[in-house]
mmCIF file of the N, C-alpha and C atoms, coordinates in Angstrom:
data_MODEL
# 
_entry.id   MODEL 
# 
loop_
_atom_site.group_PDB 
_atom_site.id 
_atom_site.type_symbol 
_atom_site.label_atom_id 
_atom_site.label_alt_id 
_atom_site.label_comp_id 
_atom_site.label_asym_id 
_atom_site.label_entity_id 
_atom_site.label_seq_id 
_atom_site.pdbx_PDB_ins_code 
_atom_site.Cartn_x 
_atom_site.Cartn_y 
_atom_site.Cartn_z 
_atom_site.occupancy 
_atom_site.B_iso_or_equiv 
_atom_site.pdbx_formal_charge 
_atom_site.auth_seq_id 
_atom_site.auth_comp_id 
_atom_site.auth_asym_id 
_atom_site.auth_atom_id 
_atom_site.pdbx_PDB_model_num 
ATOM 1   N N  . UNK A 1 1  ? 58.234 70.360 90.732  1.00 0.00 ? 1  UNK A N  1 
ATOM 2   C CA . UNK A 1 1  ? 59.489 69.465 90.458  1.00 0.00 ? 1  UNK A CA 1 
ATOM 3   C C  . UNK A 1 1  ? 60.193 69.001 92.001  1.00 0.00 ? 1  UNK A C  1 
ATOM 4   N N  . UNK A 1 2  ? 60.373 69.874 92.586  1.00 0.00 ? 2  UNK A N  1 
ATOM 5   C CA . UNK A 1 2  ? 60.630 69.590 93.904  1.00 0.00 ? 2  UNK A CA 1 
ATOM 6   C C  . UNK A 1 2  ? 59.900 68.346 94.817  1.00 0.00 ? 2  UNK A C  1 
ATOM 7   N N  . UNK A 1 3  ? 58.568 68.459 94.841  1.00 0.00 ? 3  UNK A N  1 
ATOM 8   C CA . UNK A 1 3  ? 57.367 67.477 95.436  1.00 0.00 ? 3  UNK A CA 1 
ATOM 9   C C  . UNK A 1 3  ? 57.578 66.101 94.686  1.00 0.00 ? 3  UNK A C  1 
ATOM 10  N N  . UNK A 1 4  ? 57.843 66.065 93.562  1.00 0.00 ? 4  UNK A N  1 
ATOM 11  C CA . UNK A 1 4  ? 57.988 64.760 92.705  1.00 0.00 ? 4  UNK A CA 1 
ATOM 12  C C  . UNK A 1 4  ? 59.103 63.971 93.061  1.00 0.00 ? 4  UNK A C  1 
ATOM 13  N N  . UNK A 1 5  ? 60.074 64.792 93.415  1.00 0.00 ? 5  UNK A N  1 
ATOM 14  C CA . UNK A 1 5  ? 61.474 64.330 93.548  1.00 0.00 ? 5  UNK A CA 1 
ATOM 15  C C  . UNK A 1 5  ? 61.019 63.658 95.170  1.00 0.00 ? 5  UNK A C  1 
ATOM 16  N N  . UNK A 1 6  ? 60.897 64.418 96.084  1.00 0.00 ? 6  UNK A N  1 
ATOM 17  C CA . UNK A 1 6  ? 60.910 64.143 97.558  1.00 0.00 ? 6  UNK A CA 1 
ATOM 18  C C  . UNK A 1 6  ? 59.657 62.628 97.461  1.00 0.00 ? 6  UNK A C  1 
ATOM 19  N N  . UNK A 1 7  ? 58.853 62.740 96.502  1.00 0.00 ? 7  UNK A N  1 
ATOM 20  C CA . UNK A 1 7  ? 57.695 61.659 96.409  1.00 0.00 ? 7  UNK A CA 1 
ATOM 21  C C  . UNK A 1 7  ? 58.374 60.304 95.707  1.00 0.00 ? 7  UNK A C  1 
ATOM 22  N N  . UNK A 1 8  ? 59.440 60.510 94.949  1.00 0.00 ? 8  UNK A N  1 
ATOM 23  C CA . UNK A 1 8  ? 59.881 59.356 94.556  1.00 0.00 ? 8  UNK A CA 1 
ATOM 24  C C  . UNK A 1 8  ? 60.926 58.838 95.443  1.00 0.00 ? 8  UNK A C  1 
ATOM 25  N N  . UNK A 1 9  ? 61.570 59.552 96.399  1.00 0.00 ? 9  UNK A N  1 
ATOM 26  C CA . UNK A 1 9  ? 62.318 58.716 97.440  1.00 0.00 ? 9  UNK A CA 1 
ATOM 27  C C  . UNK A 1 9  ? 61.921 58.279 98.037  1.00 0.00 ? 9  UNK A C  1 
ATOM 28  N N  . UNK A 1 10 ? 60.552 58.839 98.539  1.00 0.00 ? 10 UNK A N  1 
ATOM 29  C CA . UNK A 1 10 ? 59.642 58.112 99.639  1.00 0.00 ? 10 UNK A CA 1 
ATOM 30  C C  . UNK A 1 10 ? 58.870 56.962 98.906  1.00 0.00 ? 10 UNK A C  1 
ATOM 31  N N  . UNK A 1 11 ? 58.843 56.973 97.921  1.00 0.00 ? 11 UNK A N  1 
ATOM 32  C CA . UNK A 1 11 ? 58.185 55.765 97.320  1.00 0.00 ? 11 UNK A CA 1 
ATOM 33  C C  . UNK A 1 11 ? 59.470 54.471 97.025  1.00 0.00 ? 11 UNK A C  1 
ATOM 34  N N  . UNK A 1 12 ? 60.618 55.056 96.745  1.00 0.00 ? 12 UNK A N  1 
ATOM 35  C CA . UNK A 1 12 ? 61.927 54.174 96.646  1.00 0.00 ? 12 UNK A CA 1 
ATOM 36  C C  . UNK A 1 12 ? 61.951 53.598 98.183  1.00 0.00 ? 12 UNK A C  1 
ATOM 37  N N  . UNK A 1 13 ? 61.932 54.134 99.203  1.00 0.00 ? 13 UNK A N  1 
ATOM 38  C CA . UNK A 1 13 ? 62.015 53.776 100.371 1.00 0.00 ? 13 UNK A CA 1 
ATOM 39  C C  . UNK A 1 13 ? 61.421 52.871 100.841 1.00 0.00 ? 13 UNK A C  1 
ATOM 40  N N  . UNK A 1 14 ? 59.920 53.160 100.657 1.00 0.00 ? 14 UNK A N  1 
ATOM 41  C CA . UNK A 1 14 ? 59.133 52.411 101.189 1.00 0.00 ? 14 UNK A CA 1 
ATOM 42  C C  . UNK A 1 14 ? 59.185 50.744 100.249 1.00 0.00 ? 14 UNK A C  1 
ATOM 43  N N  . UNK A 1 15 ? 59.424 50.877 99.151  1.00 0.00 ? 15 UNK A N  1 
ATOM 44  C CA . UNK A 1 15 ? 59.560 49.821 98.300  1.00 0.00 ? 15 UNK A CA 1 
ATOM 45  C C  . UNK A 1 15 ? 60.610 48.720 98.923  1.00 0.00 ? 15 UNK A C  1 
ATOM 46  N N  . UNK A 1 16 ? 61.679 49.643 98.987  1.00 0.00 ? 16 UNK A N  1 
ATOM 47  C CA . UNK A 1 16 ? 63.025 48.854 99.490  1.00 0.00 ? 16 UNK A CA 1 
ATOM 48  C C  . UNK A 1 16 ? 62.917 48.304 101.155 1.00 0.00 ? 16 UNK A C  1 
ATOM 49  N N  . UNK A 1 17 ? 62.112 48.942 101.953 1.00 0.00 ? 17 UNK A N  1 
ATOM 50  C CA . UNK A 1 17 ? 62.049 48.843 103.180 1.00 0.00 ? 17 UNK A CA 1 
ATOM 51  C C  . UNK A 1 17 ? 60.744 47.361 103.360 1.00 0.00 ? 17 UNK A C  1 
ATOM 52  N N  . UNK A 1 18 ? 59.783 47.567 102.473 1.00 0.00 ? 18 UNK A N  1 
ATOM 53  C CA . UNK A 1 18 ? 58.933 46.321 102.405 1.00 0.00 ? 18 UNK A CA 1 
ATOM 54  C C  . UNK A 1 18 ? 59.570 45.225 101.583 1.00 0.00 ? 18 UNK A C  1 
ATOM 55  N N  . UNK A 1 19 ? 60.676 45.273 101.057 1.00 0.00 ? 19 UNK A N  1 
ATOM 56  C CA . UNK A 1 19 ? 60.995 44.153 100.210 1.00 0.00 ? 19 UNK A CA 1 
ATOM 57  C C  . UNK A 1 19 ? 61.623 42.928 101.167 1.00 0.00 ? 19 UNK A C  1 
ATOM 58  N N  . UNK A 1 20 ? 62.217 43.214 102.361 1.00 0.00 ? 20 UNK A N  1 
ATOM 59  C CA . UNK A 1 20 ? 62.508 42.265 103.344 1.00 0.00 ? 20 UNK A CA 1 
ATOM 60  C C  . UNK A 1 20 ? 61.512 41.431 103.618 1.00 0.00 ? 20 UNK A C  1 
ATOM 61  N N  . UNK A 1 21 ? 60.550 42.071 103.940 1.00 0.00 ? 21 UNK A N  1 
ATOM 62  C CA . UNK A 1 21 ? 59.297 41.382 104.612 1.00 0.00 ? 21 UNK A CA 1 
ATOM 63  C C  . UNK A 1 21 ? 58.330 40.207 103.431 1.00 0.00 ? 21 UNK A C  1 
ATOM 64  N N  . UNK A 1 22 ? 58.613 40.508 102.242 1.00 0.00 ? 22 UNK A N  1 
ATOM 65  C CA . UNK A 1 22 ? 57.866 39.887 101.385 1.00 0.00 ? 22 UNK A CA 1 
ATOM 66  C C  . UNK A 1 22 ? 58.680 38.306 101.206 1.00 0.00 ? 22 UNK A C  1 
ATOM 67  N N  . UNK A 1 23 ? 60.108 38.713 101.245 1.00 0.00 ? 23 UNK A N  1 
ATOM 68  C CA . UNK A 1 23 ? 61.262 37.557 100.926 1.00 0.00 ? 23 UNK A CA 1 
ATOM 69  C C  . UNK A 1 23 ? 61.106 36.657 102.015 1.00 0.00 ? 23 UNK A C  1 
ATOM 70  N N  . UNK A 1 24 ? 60.582 36.946 103.356 1.00 0.00 ? 24 UNK A N  1 
ATOM 71  C CA . UNK A 1 24 ? 60.892 36.056 104.421 1.00 0.00 ? 24 UNK A CA 1 
ATOM 72  C C  . UNK A 1 24 ? 60.264 34.989 104.324 1.00 0.00 ? 24 UNK A C  1 
ATOM 73  N N  . UNK A 1 25 ? 61.055 33.960 105.052 1.00 0.00 ? 25 UNK A N  1 
ATOM 74  C CA . UNK A 1 25 ? 60.315 32.420 105.141 1.00 0.00 ? 25 UNK A CA 1 
ATOM 75  C C  . UNK A 1 25 ? 59.300 32.175 106.622 1.00 0.00 ? 25 UNK A C  1 
ATOM 76  N N  . UNK A 1 26 ? 58.537 31.736 106.435 1.00 0.00 ? 26 UNK A N  1 
ATOM 77  C CA . UNK A 1 26 ? 57.684 31.430 108.037 1.00 0.00 ? 26 UNK A CA 1 
ATOM 78  C C  . UNK A 1 26 ? 58.496 31.287 108.793 1.00 0.00 ? 26 UNK A C  1 
ATOM 79  N N  . UNK A 1 27 ? 58.206 31.609 109.981 1.00 0.00 ? 27 UNK A N  1 
ATOM 80  C CA . UNK A 1 27 ? 59.218 31.369 111.218 1.00 0.00 ? 27 UNK A CA 1 
ATOM 81  C C  . UNK A 1 27 ? 58.906 30.008 111.737 1.00 0.00 ? 27 UNK A C  1 
ATOM 82  N N  . UNK A 1 28 ? 59.870 29.326 112.480 1.00 0.00 ? 28 UNK A N  1 
ATOM 83  C CA . UNK A 1 28 ? 59.240 27.963 113.200 1.00 0.00 ? 28 UNK A CA 1 
ATOM 84  C C  . UNK A 1 28 ? 58.631 27.937 114.038 1.00 0.00 ? 28 UNK A C  1 
ATOM 85  N N  . UNK A 1 29 ? 57.859 27.169 114.054 1.00 0.00 ? 29 UNK A N  1 
ATOM 86  C CA . UNK A 1 29 ? 57.014 26.814 115.090 1.00 0.00 ? 29 UNK A CA 1 
ATOM 87  C C  . UNK A 1 29 ? 57.666 26.730 116.815 1.00 0.00 ? 29 UNK A C  1 
ATOM 88  N N  . UNK A 1 30 ? 57.043 27.717 117.308 1.00 0.00 ? 30 UNK A N  1 
ATOM 89  C CA . UNK A 1 30 ? 57.617 27.528 119.045 1.00 0.00 ? 30 UNK A CA 1 
ATOM 90  C C  . UNK A 1 30 ? 57.344 26.583 119.589 1.00 0.00 ? 30 UNK A C  1 
ATOM 91  N N  . UNK A 1 31 ? 58.276 26.304 120.643 1.00 0.00 ? 31 UNK A N  1 
ATOM 92  C CA . UNK A 1 31 ? 58.146 25.092 121.409 1.00 0.00 ? 31 UNK A CA 1 
ATOM 93  C C  . UNK A 1 31 ? 56.794 25.423 122.547 1.00 0.00 ? 31 UNK A C  1 
ATOM 94  N N  . UNK A 1 32 ? 56.093 24.206 122.697 1.00 0.00 ? 32 UNK A N  1 
ATOM 95  C CA . UNK A 1 32 ? 54.730 24.177 123.395 1.00 0.00 ? 32 UNK A CA 1 
ATOM 96  C C  . UNK A 1 32 ? 54.865 24.869 124.879 1.00 0.00 ? 32 UNK A C  1 
ATOM 97  N N  . UNK A 1 33 ? 56.359 24.668 125.248 1.00 0.00 ? 33 UNK A N  1 
ATOM 98  C CA . UNK A 1 33 ? 56.898 25.152 126.708 1.00 0.00 ? 33 UNK A CA 1 
ATOM 99  C C  . UNK A 1 33 ? 56.805 26.649 126.825 1.00 0.00 ? 33 UNK A C  1 
ATOM 100 N N  . UNK A 1 34 ? 57.079 26.975 125.767 1.00 0.00 ? 34 UNK A N  1 
ATOM 101 C CA . UNK A 1 34 ? 57.583 28.567 125.825 1.00 0.00 ? 34 UNK A CA 1 
ATOM 102 C C  . UNK A 1 34 ? 59.028 28.566 126.481 1.00 0.00 ? 34 UNK A C  1 
ATOM 103 N N  . UNK A 1 35 ? 59.615 27.928 126.031 1.00 0.00 ? 35 UNK A N  1 
ATOM 104 C CA . UNK A 1 35 ? 61.069 27.608 126.660 1.00 0.00 ? 35 UNK A CA 1 
ATOM 105 C C  . UNK A 1 35 ? 61.723 27.328 125.665 1.00 0.00 ? 35 UNK A C  1 
ATOM 106 N N  . UNK A 1 36 ? 63.396 27.618 125.690 1.00 0.00 ? 36 UNK A N  1 
ATOM 107 C CA . UNK A 1 36 ? 64.286 26.531 125.152 1.00 0.00 ? 36 UNK A CA 1 
ATOM 108 C C  . UNK A 1 36 ? 64.851 25.705 125.678 1.00 0.00 ? 36 UNK A C  1 
ATOM 109 N N  . UNK A 1 37 ? 65.797 24.841 125.468 1.00 0.00 ? 37 UNK A N  1 
ATOM 110 C CA . UNK A 1 37 ? 66.385 23.470 126.050 1.00 0.00 ? 37 UNK A CA 1 
ATOM 111 C C  . UNK A 1 37 ? 66.700 23.874 127.414 1.00 0.00 ? 37 UNK A C  1 
ATOM 112 N N  . UNK A 1 38 ? 67.631 25.377 127.269 1.00 0.00 ? 38 UNK A N  1 
ATOM 113 C CA . UNK A 1 38 ? 68.387 25.455 128.909 1.00 0.00 ? 38 UNK A CA 1 
ATOM 114 C C  . UNK A 1 38 ? 67.512 26.534 129.472 1.00 0.00 ? 38 UNK A C  1 
ATOM 115 N N  . UNK A 1 39 ? 65.957 26.319 129.377 1.00 0.00 ? 39 UNK A N  1 
ATOM 116 C CA . UNK A 1 39 ? 65.426 27.091 130.383 1.00 0.00 ? 39 UNK A CA 1 
ATOM 117 C C  . UNK A 1 39 ? 64.691 28.226 130.259 1.00 0.00 ? 39 UNK A C  1 
ATOM 118 N N  . UNK A 1 40 ? 65.842 28.903 129.229 1.00 0.00 ? 40 UNK A N  1 
ATOM 119 C CA . UNK A 1 40 ? 65.310 30.396 129.028 1.00 0.00 ? 40 UNK A CA 1 
ATOM 120 C C  . UNK A 1 40 ? 64.386 30.741 128.358 1.00 0.00 ? 40 UNK A C  1 
ATOM 121 N N  . UNK A 1 41 ? 63.652 31.872 128.256 1.00 0.00 ? 41 UNK A N  1 
ATOM 122 C CA . UNK A 1 41 ? 62.900 32.396 127.132 1.00 0.00 ? 41 UNK A CA 1 
ATOM 123 C C  . UNK A 1 41 ? 63.187 32.492 125.771 1.00 0.00 ? 41 UNK A C  1 
ATOM 124 N N  . UNK A 1 42 ? 62.278 32.021 125.108 1.00 0.00 ? 42 UNK A N  1 
ATOM 125 C CA . UNK A 1 42 ? 62.641 31.750 123.936 1.00 0.00 ? 42 UNK A CA 1 
ATOM 126 C C  . UNK A 1 42 ? 62.731 33.532 123.057 1.00 0.00 ? 42 UNK A C  1 
ATOM 127 N N  . UNK A 1 43 ? 63.684 33.480 121.944 1.00 0.00 ? 43 UNK A N  1 
ATOM 128 C CA . UNK A 1 43 ? 63.978 34.975 121.462 1.00 0.00 ? 43 UNK A CA 1 
ATOM 129 C C  . UNK A 1 43 ? 63.153 35.492 120.865 1.00 0.00 ? 43 UNK A C  1 
ATOM 130 N N  . UNK A 1 44 ? 62.755 36.846 120.183 1.00 0.00 ? 44 UNK A N  1 
ATOM 131 C CA . UNK A 1 44 ? 61.584 37.389 119.338 1.00 0.00 ? 44 UNK A CA 1 
ATOM 132 C C  . UNK A 1 44 ? 61.662 36.900 118.174 1.00 0.00 ? 44 UNK A C  1 
ATOM 133 N N  . UNK A 1 45 ? 60.707 36.662 117.060 1.00 0.00 ? 45 UNK A N  1 
ATOM 134 C CA . UNK A 1 45 ? 60.938 36.109 116.030 1.00 0.00 ? 45 UNK A CA 1 
ATOM 135 C C  . UNK A 1 45 ? 61.617 36.859 114.908 1.00 0.00 ? 45 UNK A C  1 
ATOM 136 N N  . UNK A 1 46 ? 61.864 38.116 115.127 1.00 0.00 ? 46 UNK A N  1 
ATOM 137 C CA . UNK A 1 46 ? 62.432 38.949 114.311 1.00 0.00 ? 46 UNK A CA 1 
ATOM 138 C C  . UNK A 1 46 ? 63.424 39.482 114.551 1.00 0.00 ? 46 UNK A C  1 
ATOM 139 N N  . UNK A 1 47 ? 64.848 39.803 113.978 1.00 0.00 ? 47 UNK A N  1 
ATOM 140 C CA . UNK A 1 47 ? 66.096 40.406 114.524 1.00 0.00 ? 47 UNK A CA 1 
ATOM 141 C C  . UNK A 1 47 ? 65.582 42.059 114.357 1.00 0.00 ? 47 UNK A C  1 
ATOM 142 N N  . UNK A 1 48 ? 66.366 42.656 115.731 1.00 0.00 ? 48 UNK A N  1 
ATOM 143 C CA . UNK A 1 48 ? 65.855 43.978 115.849 1.00 0.00 ? 48 UNK A CA 1 
ATOM 144 C C  . UNK A 1 48 ? 66.499 45.124 115.270 1.00 0.00 ? 48 UNK A C  1 
ATOM 145 N N  . UNK A 1 49 ? 67.804 44.503 114.589 1.00 0.00 ? 49 UNK A N  1 
ATOM 146 C CA . UNK A 1 49 ? 68.614 45.172 113.721 1.00 0.00 ? 49 UNK A CA 1 
ATOM 147 C C  . UNK A 1 49 ? 68.285 44.912 112.087 1.00 0.00 ? 49 UNK A C  1 
ATOM 148 N N  . UNK A 1 50 ? 67.217 44.388 111.780 1.00 0.00 ? 50 UNK A N  1 
ATOM 149 C CA . UNK A 1 50 ? 66.914 44.235 110.447 1.00 0.00 ? 50 UNK A CA 1 
ATOM 150 C C  . UNK A 1 50 ? 66.936 45.441 109.505 1.00 0.00 ? 50 UNK A C  1 
ATOM 151 N N  . UNK A 1 51 ? 66.799 46.480 109.759 1.00 0.00 ? 51 UNK A N  1 
ATOM 152 C CA . UNK A 1 51 ? 66.698 47.491 108.638 1.00 0.00 ? 51 UNK A CA 1 
ATOM 153 C C  . UNK A 1 51 ? 67.533 48.704 109.565 1.00 0.00 ? 51 UNK A C  1 
ATOM 154 N N  . UNK A 1 52 ? 68.557 48.545 110.103 1.00 0.00 ? 52 UNK A N  1 
ATOM 155 C CA . UNK A 1 52 ? 69.062 49.214 110.915 1.00 0.00 ? 52 UNK A CA 1 
ATOM 156 C C  . UNK A 1 52 ? 70.044 50.348 109.747 1.00 0.00 ? 52 UNK A C  1 
ATOM 157 N N  . UNK A 1 53 ? 70.854 49.516 108.976 1.00 0.00 ? 53 UNK A N  1 
ATOM 158 C CA . UNK A 1 53 ? 71.681 50.425 108.010 1.00 0.00 ? 53 UNK A CA 1 
ATOM 159 C C  . UNK A 1 53 ? 70.558 51.507 107.064 1.00 0.00 ? 53 UNK A C  1 
ATOM 160 N N  . UNK A 1 54 ? 69.490 51.069 106.877 1.00 0.00 ? 54 UNK A N  1 
ATOM 161 C CA . UNK A 1 54 ? 68.629 52.047 106.210 1.00 0.00 ? 54 UNK A CA 1 
ATOM 162 C C  . UNK A 1 54 ? 68.220 53.054 106.936 1.00 0.00 ? 54 UNK A C  1 
ATOM 163 N N  . UNK A 1 55 ? 67.796 52.703 108.120 1.00 0.00 ? 55 UNK A N  1 
ATOM 164 C CA . UNK A 1 55 ? 67.691 53.522 109.320 1.00 0.00 ? 55 UNK A CA 1 
ATOM 165 C C  . UNK A 1 55 ? 68.159 54.846 109.422 1.00 0.00 ? 55 UNK A C  1 
ATOM 166 N N  . UNK A 1 56 ? 69.559 54.269 109.288 1.00 0.00 ? 56 UNK A N  1 
ATOM 167 C CA . UNK A 1 56 ? 70.920 55.047 109.587 1.00 0.00 ? 56 UNK A CA 1 
ATOM 168 C C  . UNK A 1 56 ? 71.126 56.016 108.675 1.00 0.00 ? 56 UNK A C  1 
ATOM 169 N N  . UNK A 1 57 ? 70.945 55.585 107.167 1.00 0.00 ? 57 UNK A N  1 
ATOM 170 C CA . UNK A 1 57 ? 71.318 56.183 106.085 1.00 0.00 ? 57 UNK A CA 1 
ATOM 171 C C  . UNK A 1 57 ? 69.907 57.305 105.981 1.00 0.00 ? 57 UNK A C  1 
ATOM 172 N N  . UNK A 1 58 ? 69.087 57.021 106.278 1.00 0.00 ? 58 UNK A N  1 
ATOM 173 C CA . UNK A 1 58 ? 67.658 57.794 106.247 1.00 0.00 ? 58 UNK A CA 1 
ATOM 174 C C  . UNK A 1 58 ? 67.823 59.193 107.431 1.00 0.00 ? 58 UNK A C  1 
ATOM 175 N N  . UNK A 1 59 ? 68.507 58.961 108.777 1.00 0.00 ? 59 UNK A N  1 
ATOM 176 C CA . UNK A 1 59 ? 68.526 59.680 109.782 1.00 0.00 ? 59 UNK A CA 1 
ATOM 177 C C  . UNK A 1 59 ? 69.839 60.501 109.420 1.00 0.00 ? 59 UNK A C  1 
ATOM 178 N N  . UNK A 1 60 ? 70.920 60.109 108.633 1.00 0.00 ? 60 UNK A N  1 
ATOM 179 C CA . UNK A 1 60 ? 72.062 61.072 108.202 1.00 0.00 ? 60 UNK A CA 1 
ATOM 180 C C  . UNK A 1 60 ? 71.586 62.060 106.720 1.00 0.00 ? 60 UNK A C  1 
ATOM 181 N N  . UNK A 1 61 ? 70.899 61.543 106.114 1.00 0.00 ? 61 UNK A N  1 
ATOM 182 C CA . UNK A 1 61 ? 70.223 62.309 105.112 1.00 0.00 ? 61 UNK A CA 1 
ATOM 183 C C  . UNK A 1 61 ? 69.040 63.798 105.448 1.00 0.00 ? 61 UNK A C  1 
ATOM 184 N N  . UNK A 1 62 ? 68.298 63.104 106.372 1.00 0.00 ? 62 UNK A N  1 
ATOM 185 C CA . UNK A 1 62 ? 67.416 63.927 107.182 1.00 0.00 ? 62 UNK A CA 1 
ATOM 186 C C  . UNK A 1 62 ? 68.277 65.124 108.356 1.00 0.00 ? 62 UNK A C  1 
ATOM 187 N N  . UNK A 1 63 ? 69.225 64.810 108.736 1.00 0.00 ? 63 UNK A N  1 
ATOM 188 C CA . UNK A 1 63 ? 70.103 65.688 109.485 1.00 0.00 ? 63 UNK A CA 1 
ATOM 189 C C  . UNK A 1 63 ? 70.887 66.686 108.269 1.00 0.00 ? 63 UNK A C  1 
ATOM 190 N N  . UNK A 1 64 ? 71.197 66.189 107.335 1.00 0.00 ? 64 UNK A N  1 
ATOM 191 C CA . UNK A 1 64 ? 72.086 66.965 106.416 1.00 0.00 ? 64 UNK A CA 1 
ATOM 192 C C  . UNK A 1 64 ? 70.904 68.255 105.667 1.00 0.00 ? 64 UNK A C  1 
ATOM 193 N N  . UNK A 1 65 ? 69.337 67.442 105.588 1.00 0.00 ? 65 UNK A N  1 
ATOM 194 C CA . UNK A 1 65 ? 68.181 68.569 105.126 1.00 0.00 ? 65 UNK A CA 1 
ATOM 195 C C  . UNK A 1 65 ? 67.906 69.716 105.997 1.00 0.00 ? 65 UNK A C  1 
ATOM 196 N N  . UNK A 1 66 ? 68.232 69.069 107.422 1.00 0.00 ? 66 UNK A N  1 
ATOM 197 C CA . UNK A 1 66 ? 67.804 69.929 108.345 1.00 0.00 ? 66 UNK A CA 1 
ATOM 198 C C  . UNK A 1 66 ? 68.849 71.196 108.686 1.00 0.00 ? 66 UNK A C  1 
ATOM 199 N N  . UNK A 1 67 ? 70.166 70.715 108.533 1.00 0.00 ? 67 UNK A N  1 
ATOM 200 C CA . UNK A 1 67 ? 71.136 71.554 108.752 1.00 0.00 ? 67 UNK A CA 1 
ATOM 201 C C  . UNK A 1 67 ? 71.205 72.546 107.392 1.00 0.00 ? 67 UNK A C  1 
ATOM 202 N N  . UNK A 1 68 ? 70.909 71.993 106.464 1.00 0.00 ? 68 UNK A N  1 
ATOM 203 C CA . UNK A 1 68 ? 71.015 72.971 104.866 1.00 0.00 ? 68 UNK A CA 1 
ATOM 204 C C  . UNK A 1 68 ? 69.542 73.953 104.765 1.00 0.00 ? 68 UNK A C  1 
ATOM 205 N N  . UNK A 1 69 ? 68.464 73.525 105.692 1.00 0.00 ? 69 UNK A N  1 
ATOM 206 C CA . UNK A 1 69 ? 67.876 74.129 105.486 1.00 0.00 ? 69 UNK A CA 1 
ATOM 207 C C  . UNK A 1 69 ? 67.579 75.397 106.238 1.00 0.00 ? 69 UNK A C  1 
ATOM 208 N N  . UNK A 1 70 ? 68.524 75.265 107.781 1.00 0.00 ? 70 UNK A N  1 
ATOM 209 C CA . UNK A 1 70 ? 68.832 75.861 108.963 1.00 0.00 ? 70 UNK A CA 1 
ATOM 210 C C  . UNK A 1 70 ? 69.775 77.195 108.342 1.00 0.00 ? 70 UNK A C  1 
ATOM 211 N N  . UNK A 1 71 ? 70.644 76.897 107.275 1.00 0.00 ? 71 UNK A N  1 
ATOM 212 C CA . UNK A 1 71 ? 71.930 77.569 106.869 1.00 0.00 ? 71 UNK A CA 1 
ATOM 213 C C  . UNK A 1 71 ? 71.271 78.343 105.832 1.00 0.00 ? 71 UNK A C  1 
ATOM 214 N N  . UNK A 1 72 ? 70.164 77.898 105.101 1.00 0.00 ? 72 UNK A N  1 
ATOM 215 C CA . UNK A 1 72 ? 69.721 78.964 103.773 1.00 0.00 ? 72 UNK A CA 1 
ATOM 216 C C  . UNK A 1 72 ? 69.167 79.864 105.027 1.00 0.00 ? 72 UNK A C  1 
ATOM 217 N N  . UNK A 1 73 ? 67.670 79.639 106.070 1.00 0.00 ? 73 UNK A N  1 
ATOM 218 C CA . UNK A 1 73 ? 67.465 80.467 106.597 1.00 0.00 ? 73 UNK A CA 1 
ATOM 219 C C  . UNK A 1 73 ? 68.486 81.407 107.431 1.00 0.00 ? 73 UNK A C  1 
ATOM 220 N N  . UNK A 1 74 ? 69.387 81.015 108.041 1.00 0.00 ? 74 UNK A N  1 
ATOM 221 C CA . UNK A 1 74 ? 70.302 82.102 108.200 1.00 0.00 ? 74 UNK A CA 1 
ATOM 222 C C  . UNK A 1 74 ? 70.919 83.268 107.403 1.00 0.00 ? 74 UNK A C  1 
ATOM 223 N N  . UNK A 1 75 ? 71.086 82.602 106.077 1.00 0.00 ? 75 UNK A N  1 
ATOM 224 C CA . UNK A 1 75 ? 71.831 83.355 104.890 1.00 0.00 ? 75 UNK A CA 1 
ATOM 225 C C  . UNK A 1 75 ? 70.592 84.592 104.553 1.00 0.00 ? 75 UNK A C  1 
ATOM 226 N N  . UNK A 1 76 ? 69.430 84.180 104.292 1.00 0.00 ? 76 UNK A N  1 
ATOM 227 C CA . UNK A 1 76 ? 68.515 84.896 104.147 1.00 0.00 ? 76 UNK A CA 1 
ATOM 228 C C  . UNK A 1 76 ? 68.038 86.154 105.221 1.00 0.00 ? 76 UNK A C  1 
ATOM 229 N N  . UNK A 1 77 ? 68.237 85.991 105.998 1.00 0.00 ? 77 UNK A N  1 
ATOM 230 C CA . UNK A 1 77 ? 67.676 86.628 107.491 1.00 0.00 ? 77 UNK A CA 1 
ATOM 231 C C  . UNK A 1 77 ? 68.440 88.265 107.186 1.00 0.00 ? 77 UNK A C  1 
ATOM 232 N N  . UNK A 1 78 ? 69.661 88.008 106.717 1.00 0.00 ? 78 UNK A N  1 
ATOM 233 C CA . UNK A 1 78 ? 70.391 89.131 106.698 1.00 0.00 ? 78 UNK A CA 1 
ATOM 234 C C  . UNK A 1 78 ? 70.607 90.168 105.430 1.00 0.00 ? 78 UNK A C  1 
# 
């Protein structure tokens, strides 16, 4: 049962994480000179913080999981 619950959460995380890539529009055509009007290089095509809230939630849940497992291991040693 525990394996199927973990698999369920992994499946949901994968589906929600890839949902944004399916719904995106195509990026605009880049400038042939490779620079914008101010002479600075163009920014990257995708934002770097696209899935940041999702990654933070996963990191917090993973940290809780690790702390809880360590707590259980210490309890069973004595």
